C-alpha angles and dihedrals in degrees: 000000000000132000165264128210128057110310090001134156127226152181109263115197110136109237147164140182112273140170121297117186108186113238095357128112116209120213100174129078119256125217126218091263091055092063117087117231112243127213108266124228115281114193131164107287093008115170094354122219119270117189115262115272115251098177134086118253113243135192117247133024135129119251125197119212129189119228121210117256110285092001099114117128117269103178133038109190112088092235095074129185119245088250089064099039095124139133088241092057103038113022096030103036119015093044091063090061108022117040125199116234096260125047123212149219113035102216103308095332115102095232133107117275100216093188088067096036126095095220141035128239109303119256113235122204142147092055090311092302093110123057124186121198120198117199119218114241123249102044113129142176119248090259090059098256115134121249106244141176087265088069089056092047088049090056090051096049094046090048091049091051092047094059102028111104094200090072097037098274127138136204086237089067092077123045096207096047120130119181112250095018131084120010094008093060095053112104097184144345131203139182108209091177141358094275103039133078120183120197124189118201128203095245145354115296135179108276094229091049092053094045100041103029103029107030102025095090096048106128125187110241121195103254091179090062106026105041091100136116096206140023108280091002124138125276108263137193114275105182097102131062097244094054093039090052091055090049092048091050090055096044092046091052091049091048090053091055092085096171091061098051095100094052103032108108091211092072094047092072101086140152098202128090094264142042131203116263101172139000128193109179114242091357119061142349122194125192129187134199120283096224090196095055108144098197121110097249110065116203117250100190116086095215144346128216121205115201122202120214130197094221144003089255092058091049091048092054090053090049092052090049089059094238095123129074095188117023138127142249111236112238089241088063097041093111090060097052090119086075090057093045090053088061091060101268128130116218111224121175107227103220124203137189112234149083131268130211149148114243127230119218100224091181096057107122093217103046107005094099090052092052090051090066108094093209089058091053090046091051092050092048089050088060092058113100101191097175090053092050092048089054100041103034103025101032092233097307099109133087126215123257112215099162146340098302123079113252095240119172112229096026120247107251139199110215090335096314114112113236090214122067106240087233087069090076092065126090104236093185110040120192112279128147089189090057091052092051092048093050093050097045091047090055102053103277126133100226115215112181109212090014134061124288118231133198107256098171113042117188142079102265122107109288094024126115093252141244115332096007109121131213111274093015110153124233090231131125143159127247117207118203138162122268124225096053108089100195092064090060093045092054095045095045089053091048093048092049093051093043091056088064087067094042094255109138117209117182115198124217129181132207137155118291093250092048093049089052093047093047094048117024095030096044108075114190150322135040091322088067105060097172115115107183124008125200135219086014099205085339087279124303132275120206097232128293102336097334140330139191097299105233097133099196093140089058106034106013122110106265093013115142102241102044109101088224095305109152125169121174088202093054091047092051091049091049091051091052093048091051094058105029116099091213121091089211089069084079093063100075089049094049092047094047094052091047091052099040094056099214087174139016104270111223134175120281116231127202111271086251145326093255119214108206123190118237089234091068123086131188096031099112127109094043117222110265095215099060096264122139109210108187092166084083093051133091137171127238 
């Protein structure tokens, strides 16, 4: 959940800031005007400053966009496997064709834009255990069929079949799946008419949690065209697990046939502003206008080409050749952006709201026991010099990550209550090599600056190395990170150099973005998963699009998909409380605990990119803060 740096992966539930009234359950529908506008995220360089447009928007034109290395789409159905949970797949591919129910942001404000959404604010009743969704009239599929509540029910049943083990499903089949939450916590659904979906949950939850975390990703899927079990086969019933499982098996197989995407009639039935016209894996994606798009903003461009590059350097050469309309300046070349500007491009830092970290593999048989010692994690975090990395690797464009809540200024609020504990803006573990040495020597390690520390006092008593750490064990581990993105290497080389001053040996290894993801996120535990530390693990994590109710169970919960084996009973209890409490402040103990417990190595968050935008393009600025590209708002002069 996504994602956030170049080629990154991300959580993808659509979200927005909505009303929270502590201790009150609402049973009436709210309109857009009833919802208070929250303060949007303001980060250094946010939104940039493109020169004013002096041309006249026209209809037509082909625009060429650069994709980040390894960021090309790999799955087309909106219920995407964890292996394909990337910005390139969801935010910058599926969203062109298949829109979630609620659209965000509204301009630059991280709230829902109901004029572009397919449904109004959900109606909560029955102590928040029942949620009713009313579709707006007029929305249609590209084949002219109306979007109905059956298309929402279809999404639910296919998702349930995808993850339900009793019918052959697997948690790995959906990238945003968390055990016990949606769809597991749904007791029943019904569609009393074509525009209404009623969902009953197993217990009372916080309204914002249900709306933003549970329902935000719900995406209408065309049941009249996709409820099949074979190509050209008849439409079948889908409202039972057995039938839904057969449909999912077929759709999943079709989605994995990447070379057929451009010709498969399944994927031509869309409700977004574009449809796929051609797809060449790892090379080029072309989308054309959905002339039957029923949304309020009709696309002006005739088509858009997305080009995939093997490295930042290859993309930069294409940018300098003038063959891109929307590309990016690699951070390694940021000092030379005057050269790009001279070619008629504006440089606009593409800010994002999220956190960034390297992930420990707590299940690794060689070093997992070492990572489970809190003092080891504290020592490693004390060796992280975030301001230095922001300056050296990111040329001043990054922001620090001190914990699991984005460092927004001003803070995103729910009905005036900040969702982030103000303490989250403080660095609890400032950079100090001396502190790292002291922690290690006080816990049984023989500290060898410039060498490799070893455990001199194994055991579990005070002053010992801790459970599972053996005598003579070296404080040495490997960090796996993707090649092709220079700033990752710059940060890690600086970290490894500093760590050696405390006798902590970090060996760096590179691989492709897809291989790093496969070797870390998709490899769960034990000797079969040899990775030790992965960076950037998913490229960081973004709380929805652009934010959601920050209960990060999919990231840090026991049994969550993206956790590297991290499991804290305390964190789980705090998450459970935050999910059901009607007070925003119930989030604070959870946020504070995760910041203090150091489940990961917190590292600075960079802008998604330093976008280079051609002067012929209009409507691009401000860039979408959740990683979306929205060319339906664009035109050429």
